[in-house]
Each structure stands twice: as C-alpha cells, then as structure tokens.
C-alpha positions in Angstrom: 29.3 13.5 17.1 26.6 16.2 16.9 23.2 15.4 18.4 20.8 14.4 15.7 17.4 16.1 15.4 14.1 14.4 15.8 11.0 16.2 14.5 7.5 15.4 15.6 4.6 17.0 13.8 1.2 17.0 15.6 -1.9 17.6 13.6 -4.5 20.2 14.4 -6.7 18.2 16.8 -6.0 19.1 20.4 -7.7 16.0 21.7 -4.9 13.9 20.1 -2.0 15.9 21.5 -0.8 12.9 23.5 -0.3 10.7 20.4 3.3 11.6 19.6 4.4 10.7 23.1 2.4 7.5 23.2 3.4 6.0 19.9 6.8 7.4 18.7 9.7 5.1 17.8 13.0 5.8 16.1 13.5 2.4 14.3 10.9 0.4 12.3 11.4 -2.7 14.5 13.0 -1.9 17.9 13.9 0.7 20.4 17.5 1.8 20.8 19.4 0.1 23.6 20.4 2.1 25.5 18.2 5.1 24.7 19.9 8.0 23.0 19.8 11.7 23.6 18.4 13.7 20.7 17.4 17.3 19.9 13.6 17.2 19.8 11.5 19.7 17.8 7.8 19.5 18.1 5.6 21.3 15.5 2.3 21.3 17.4 -0.3 22.5 14.9 -3.1 22.1 17.4 -1.6 25.1 19.4 0.4 26.8 16.7 3.6 26.4 18.7 7.1 25.0 17.8 8.9 23.7 20.9 12.5 22.6 21.0 14.4 20.6 23.5 18.1 20.8 22.7 19.2 17.5 24.3 16.8 15.0 25.7 16.3 11.3 26.2 12.8 10.6 24.9 10.5 8.6 27.3 7.4 7.1 25.9 4.0 7.8 27.4 4.1 11.5 28.2 5.5 14.9 27.1 9.0 15.6 28.5 9.1 16.9 32.1 11.8 19.4 31.2 10.7 22.7 29.9 11.6 23.3 26.2 14.7 25.4 25.5 12.7 27.3 22.9 9.0 27.9 22.5 7.9 30.0 19.4 5.0 30.3 17.0 5.1 28.0 14.1 4.6 30.8 11.6 3.4 30.9 8.0 -0.2 31.6 9.2 -3.1 31.8 6.9 -6.9 31.8 6.9 -8.1 28.3 6.2 -10.0 27.5 3.0 -13.3 25.8 3.5 -14.8 22.9 1.5 -17.2 25.2 -0.4 -14.2 27.4 -1.5 -14.9 30.2 1.0 -12.2 31.4 3.3 -12.7 31.6 7.1 -11.4 35.1 7.7 -12.1 34.9 11.4 -9.6 32.1 12.0 -5.8 32.0 11.5 -3.8 28.7 11.5 -0.2 27.7 10.7 0.5 26.1 7.3 2.7 23.1 6.4 4.9 25.7 4.6 6.4 26.6 8.0 7.6 23.0 8.4 9.0 22.9 4.9 10.9 26.2 5.3 12.3 25.2 8.7 13.6 21.9 7.4 15.3 23.6 4.4 17.3 25.8 6.9 18.7 22.9 9.0 22.3 21.7 8.7 23.0 19.0 6.1 22.2 15.5 7.2 21.1 16.7 10.7 17.5 15.3 10.8 17.4 11.7 12.1 13.7 11.3 12.2 10.5 13.1 10.9 7.2 11.7 12.1 3.8 13.2 11.3 1.0 12.2 13.8 -2.2 13.2 12.1 -5.1 12.0 10.1 -4.4 11.6 6.4 -5.9 10.9 3.0 -4.5 9.7 -0.3 -3.1 13.2 -0.7 -1.0 13.1 2.5 -1.2 14.1 6.2 -3.9 16.5 7.3 -3.0 19.4 9.6 -6.2 21.5 9.5 -8.3 19.7 6.8 -8.3 22.7 4.5 -9.4 22.6 0.8 -7.7 23.7 -2.4 -9.0 26.0 -5.2 -7.3 27.5 -8.2 -7.3 31.1 -9.2 -10.3 30.5 -11.5 -12.4 29.3 -8.5 -12.4 25.6 -9.4 -11.5 23.0 -6.8 -8.1 21.3 -7.4 -7.6 17.6 -7.5 -4.7 15.3 -6.8 -3.7 15.1 -10.5 -3.5 18.9 -10.9 0.2 18.6 -10.3 1.3 21.8 -12.2 -1.0 24.0 -10.3 0.5 26.3 -7.6 -0.5 25.9 -4.0 -3.6 27.6 -2.8 -2.4 30.3 -0.4 -5.3 29.4 2.0 -4.5 25.6 2.0 -2.5 24.4 5.0 -2.0 20.7 4.4 0.6 18.4 2.8 0.0 17.9 -0.9 1.5 15.6 -3.7 1.4 18.8 -5.8 4.2 20.2 -3.5 6.8 18.1 -5.5 5.9 19.6 -8.9 5.9 22.9 -10.8 6.7 26.0 -8.8 5.8 24.4 -5.5 7.9 24.2 -2.3 9.3 20.7 -2.7 10.0 20.8 -6.4 13.4 21.1 -8.1 16.1 23.1 -6.2 13.8 23.8 -3.2 13.1 20.1 -2.9 16.9 19.4 -2.9 17.3 21.8 0.0 14.6 19.9 1.9 16.2 16.5 1.1 19.7 17.7 2.1 18.6 18.1 5.8 18.0 14.4 6.3 20.6 11.9 7.5 21.2 9.0 5.1 19.6 6.6 7.6 16.7 8.9 8.6 13.5 7.3 9.9 10.4 9.0 8.3 6.9 7.9 9.2 3.4 9.3 8.2 1.0 7.8 10.7 -2.4 8.6 9.1 -4.8 6.7 6.9 -4.9 5.9 3.2 -8.4 4.4 3.3 -9.7 4.0 -0.2 -11.8 1.0 -1.4 -10.4 0.8 -4.9 -6.7 -0.1 -4.2 -7.8 -2.4 -1.3 -10.1 -4.3 -3.8 -7.3 -4.5 -6.4 -4.9 -6.1 -3.8 -7.5 -8.5 -2.6 -8.4 -9.6 -6.1 -4.7 -10.1 -7.0 -4.3 -12.4 -4.0 -7.4 -14.4 -4.9 -6.3 -15.2 -8.5 -5.3 -18.9 -8.7 -1.6 -19.6 -9.0 -0.2 -20.6 -12.4 0.3 -19.2 -15.9 -3.5 -18.9 -16.5 -3.7 -16.1 -14.0 -0.6 -14.2 -15.1 -2.4 -11.6 -17.2 -4.9 -10.8 -14.5 -2.3 -10.5 -11.9 -0.2 -8.2 -14.0 -3.2 -6.0 -14.7 -4.2 -5.7 -11.1 -0.6 -5.0 -10.0 -0.2 -2.3 -12.6 -3.4 -0.6 -11.4 -2.3 -0.9 -7.8 1.0 0.7 -8.5 -0.8 3.7 -9.8 -2.1 4.4 -6.3 1.3 4.1 -4.9 3.0 6.2 -7.6 0.9 9.4 -6.9 0.8 9.1 -3.1 2.5 11.7 -0.9 4.6 9.0 0.7 6.0 7.7 -2.6 6.7 11.1 -3.9 8.5 12.0 -0.7 10.5 8.8 -0.8 11.6 9.6 -4.3 12.6 13.2 -3.5 14.6 12.1 -0.4 15.9 8.8 -1.8 14.9 7.3 1.6 12.3 5.0 2.9 9.1 6.6 4.0 6.8 4.5 6.2 3.1 5.0 5.8 -0.2 3.1 5.5 -0.7 1.0 2.4 -3.2 2.3 -0.2 -6.6 1.1 0.8 -6.2 1.0 4.6 -6.9 3.2 7.6 -4.9 3.2 10.8 -6.1 2.7 14.3 -4.7 4.6 17.4 -7.6 3.6 19.8 -8.3 0.9 22.4 -10.9 -0.8 20.2 -9.7 -2.5 17.0 -12.3 -3.8 14.5 -11.3 -7.4 13.4 -14.5 -8.3 11.5 -17.8 -6.7 10.7 -19.1 -7.7 14.2 -16.1 -8.4 16.3 -13.7 -5.9 18.0 -10.5 -6.4 19.8 -10.0 -4.6 23.1 -6.4 -3.5 23.6 -4.5 -1.8 26.4 -1.7 0.8 26.2 1.6 -0.4 27.8 4.1 1.7 25.9 6.3 -1.2 24.9 7.8 -1.3 21.4 7.5 -3.4 19.4 3.9 -4.0 20.6 1.9 -7.2 20.6 -0.8 -6.1 18.2 -3.2 -8.7 19.6 -3.0 -7.2 23.1 -1.4 -3.7 23.0 -2.9 -0.4 22.0 -0.7 1.2 19.3 -1.3 3.4 16.3 -1.4 0.5 13.8 -2.6 -0.2 10.3 -6.1 -1.7 10.1 -6.3 -5.4 11.2 -7.8 -6.3 7.8 -4.5 -5.5 6.0 -2.5 -8.3 7.5 -5.2 -10.8 8.2 -8.3 -11.1 6.0 -6.7 -9.3 3.0 -3.2 -10.9 3.1 -1.6 -7.4 2.7 1.6 -8.5 4.5 2.1 -11.4 2.1 1.4 -9.1 -0.9 4.0 -6.5 0.2 6.7 -9.0 1.1 6.2 -11.6 -1.6 5.0 -9.5 -4.6 6.4 -6.0 -4.0 9.5 -7.2 -2.1 9.4 -4.6 0.5 9.3 -4.4 4.3 6.5 -3.9 6.8 7.2 -2.4 10.2 6.2 -3.6 13.7 2.9 -1.8 13.4 2.1 -2.9 9.8 3.0 0.4 8.1 4.7 -0.3 4.8 8.0 0.9 3.4 7.7 3.2 0.4 11.1 3.2 -1.4 12.2 4.1 -4.9 14.2 0.9 -5.5 11.4 -1.6 -5.0 8.8 0.5 -6.7 10.9 0.8 -9.9 11.5 -3.0 -9.8 7.8 -3.5 -9.5 7.1 -1.2 -12.4 9.7 -3.1 -14.5 8.0 -6.4 -13.6 4.6 -5.4 -14.9 6.2 -4.1 -18.1 7.6 -7.6 -18.9 6.3 -11.1 -19.5 8.2 -12.3 -16.5 9.4 -15.9 -15.9 10.2 -17.1 -12.4 13.9 -16.8 -13.4 13.7 -13.2 -14.3 11.8 -12.5 -11.1 14.6 -14.0 -9.1 17.1 -11.8 -11.0 15.1 -8.7 -10.0 15.1 -9.8 -6.4 18.8 -10.4 -6.5 19.5 -7.0 -8.0 17.4 -5.3 -5.3 19.2 -7.2 -2.6 22.6 -6.1 -4.0 21.4 -2.5 -3.9 20.3 -2.8 -0.3 23.6 -4.3 0.7 25.6 -1.6 -1.1 23.4 1.1 0.6 23.9 -0.5 4.0 27.7 -0.6 3.5 27.8 3.1 2.7 25.9 3.9 5.9 28.0 1.5 7.9 25.0 -0.5 9.1 24.0 -4.1 8.7 21.7 -4.9 5.8 18.2 -6.1 7.0 
C-alpha cells in the first residue's frame, strides 16, 4: 500500500511555527497504535517554504529531526492587499492558490489528512490577513459569491467554491479527488461571532415542550444560516467528507491560560498526549464556554446529531446538515425526529462499510 500524504498548513505568524508539531493528530479521538509512517508536506506560510518528508513517523512536540527530502518555495506569490484597499508593493507573500494548485496535482485519494494551523474568521483560515476588493474598488463581503478572487488576496474564502473561482465546478472536483475517502481534515482557527453564539444559547434556554417549538425552530433556522455559508461547511460539501472546525460563535485557544469565566482562568500545561485532559492539558481547543456555560456539546449532539472531537471542534458534514435543514422545514413530531436520526445512522453505517471501517 502506498504511503498516504499528510499536509500541514502553517499560517503566516512565525511566532506560532511550533503549533503544528505540538497539536497535530490524525484521528478525531485517538492516536494510531502503533504510529504509522506517512509522507508529510508542510506549507509554511510564515517562511514561504514547502517542505516534504517522503516517509516519516510523526512525533508530537517538535519538528522532525530528519532534514526534508525537498525544500522549495510555496509559489503563487503576490503583493498583499491592505484593509484600506491599497496594495503593499514592498512585500511579497505566498497565496492559498499555491495550496489549491498543489492538491489538484496529487494522485487520486492520496491525501490522508489536511490540517490548517492558523487564525480564522467566519470566512475561513487566515494566512496573511489580507483584504478583498472588486475591480470597481469596493470591498467584497462573504455573500459576494459570484465575484472572482482579488489577485492581491492571499487567504481562504467561501467565494472560492463559486463562479469562476479555484474550487468551483471542475476545478473543485480535481481538488476533491485528491483526498482519501476517510481523510481527516481540520481547520484549527476561530469562528468567534456573537450572533450565532447567542442564537444557540437562546435555543438551549427555551423551556421544553410544544409551547417552545416555534421559537426553537426559528433559532435553529437562523443558526443553520451561519453554518451554511461557512468555509468549513462549503468544503465539507465539496469533498463529501467531514471537516472539523470551531462551531459558529466560538474562538479557539492554543495557550497555557484558558478563560473559564469573566474573572477566572485555567492554567494548563503541555504534555503532548492525545486525547488531552482539557482541565489540565494545554491543547489547541475550542473555547471553554462552548461545552460548559453554553451547552454547545449538548446542542451539537442532541439537536444537530453530529460529533465533537476530543478538543471540542465540531464535525461539519453534508448529511447531518441536510437532515437539520429538513427538520426546520417541517412541523416535526418526536416520531419523525427519530425517523431522521435512524436514516442518518443507516447512511453512516453504509459509508463505514464502503470504507471497511467500524461505524462510530
């Protein structure tokens, strides 16, 4: 069997260059036992270099001791667009287009994992924090899906899946074809917006019973809007795979100090063991408030019927999202809800059988 490829993407902050080696994992819940040899490709946007180790057993905590078998420039360089629309002509940085182009050229089903270690917004991971403007000089927004990419923008965008952009239509199919049917994909950055967080909190606070059904349905419909247009959900749809990312409304914490209330902070220490004990271990994890004060884990498991990994990132997947959309379009009874859950479970079992793995 050919060695599968693991791809790490490091964002443009040199101070965070150790994060891929500290926090990577290749399964949502456990490390492989015994560890497996992989082909590792690191897109380091902080240095503009793409490094490749052809066969290596990954060890958590530090960069591989072995020198890379290949060390090249990432390519697709551009001058970064600034917030005010001007272009920094004195600086040149690599674009996400280099990653897209590279993936499209890989053998079919060869990529076992893609993990992006960077900050993020609702529009997706940030490489250099560039801005987008259209040909007429106006700033582009997340809903301008038919607009072409700004040549001077370097970052991931939901727009990439639409119109003439690099992950739309046939080009997107090339991108998707490179991933193994059980590939593990994770976007480690934030999705920290107050509106979707509030919607989820309010949903969970509505008293149980028929009197609250209409309110719950309205909140759920509004919350699904934030998932639908997110980079993670659009990527999951394109690849027909799970994409793990922060839930809408929540940041992620890679540091030794974890806020657990307005005044209290939890001090954690890095041990490099996965899965971590989130009460003691430093790990790049979703905000403490998601699982605890806001009942996010209960919402995703009981309402959306999807999984949460060992560090509280959630699974974006086409099947559960479509089931949730159908649920808010119906006046559901508990019986119909059970029917939907059963149908989704059958699909999971069928998918697991085709991949020759045990259903979760």
